[in-house]
C-alpha angles and dihedrals in degrees: 000000000000112000109260122236128261096256092048092051092047090055102039107031098076114092129178104253117237116245130207097188128061111248115239091228124046106255121238110243094198095183128125095195140025132214127236135201093226142014089241091058090048092052093047093054093047090050094046091243090127132015120261146097127275115157136003097239094091099303091112141281125195094230093049091046090052090056092046091053092054093045092051092047093052093045089045096235131129096246147354139207123213123223136193090246142359089250090055090050092053094045095047093047093051092045093048094049102038113019125173111345092015125135128227126192109203140181112254089225104083143148109263095249091052089046090057092045092053097040100041119009103042095045089053088055092053100263121131118219122193120191125215140174099251091204086072102071091183091059091047092051092048092050092050092047090052088065129288139167097189138026116202130192142151119237091220108013123232118266109352092050093227108171118223120220094240091171089067100031098053096057090041089062096041092052089056097042093245116145110239126214126186130186104220097178099116093048103033122201090285092068101030138013106194093188086075087063094054097263112155101204126032115194125197131181097227088200090074127051097341096063091022104185105083091243105104139052115211148127137205137195118204117203146128118309091251092052091049088061089055093050092045093053092052093044093051091056097040100036124224101118119151117264126226102252091049089049091051092052091047093049090051090049093052091060089070099034095110097049092044099048093041089057092043091052091051092049093045091053092054093045093048093050093047094047093046089058094054118097092218090062116082098188142354117206106203124133091220092069116089087223092063110105092229098042094116092045089052091050088054103045101033104085100204136041111282138059104228135279098265133080138160122229127198112208131190119267100048117232094353094046092051092049093048092049093050094044092052094056116103104178099036114069127224105231151112127283132024143223096066133121093266122071107245130193131190139171107238096200091062101028128018094023100030088118091064114091113247094243092051091046091057091044089054092048097255098141121200090242095052119125125187114221122195109190116221132194099280119125106284093228091055092048092049091051090051098047096041093043092051090058087075088074093065 
């Protein structure tokens, strides 16, 4: 054979070395495409006739599949599909289940991005969304009976931390043949596994507690194996599948999920109790407090001790009071997201729920002086000193 040129050798000489031992850490298969020995093999993999990997836009990647396997195991479902973001996971699931002309019944307590999706984007695509107070099971049943393809709810709602009675809602949907979707981000699989309550699809924003270090954007939907095929088909055509480096970061994060969220729950309980006792605080929304309207529901559906690492706090002084409190903090950071190692605070009215009209915000209980607090892994005493000390600025 004629000696091949420099460029050819630079491109073709590298081969993945065979291994006889299992690596301690899941390897990153940072490849967008895969080679085949024949066109027939390529076609069979694309058409799911035989297993394999073809292309990074949802056709499979070993690193992503490793993450999906762990996520499904923790959420106690048959399978999972990874997405590039939690928002992408929610959108794709709704699109796959409902489609044009479909009907969604949703909780009225939603994350701001989901609120915008359900109020603006999906209706423009021909989907009808009806909102209900999920605490009123009679209203939920009536809405489902009026015609619905999908029911959507958050385990612990963002940001008021209202806790849905999944134990009642899941069977209510299954009895009527309505596919049920729950966003389990605030709780995580460590605190709640909605599949036990007959929920069909469990969504998590991987960015939050699952990955846990504020260094990855991702989402995942855990479901049956058959439903994963449905999600995968939609994701392949619309884009938005998780990529390998994000999956690797998320898999690493999941290894410490239990120890992180256990600590965050303990800290959040102390912080909530201390803030509730302060005269400058008007209300603390945290399921671990006996004063929370869903405290008993939380005790029933959360499977382990703890009530999550996130709360919302209404302080005196409205918008200005909330801003002064946040600005005076030194240890807690003002920033987006939650569930990471750093304590993060944000003002929903001007950030996460800025899309919600002021009148509707107040109707939903999102006061102008409300601040969301996501407790990190700092020493609880230091965090308490910071949050309580900053109240002097109000």
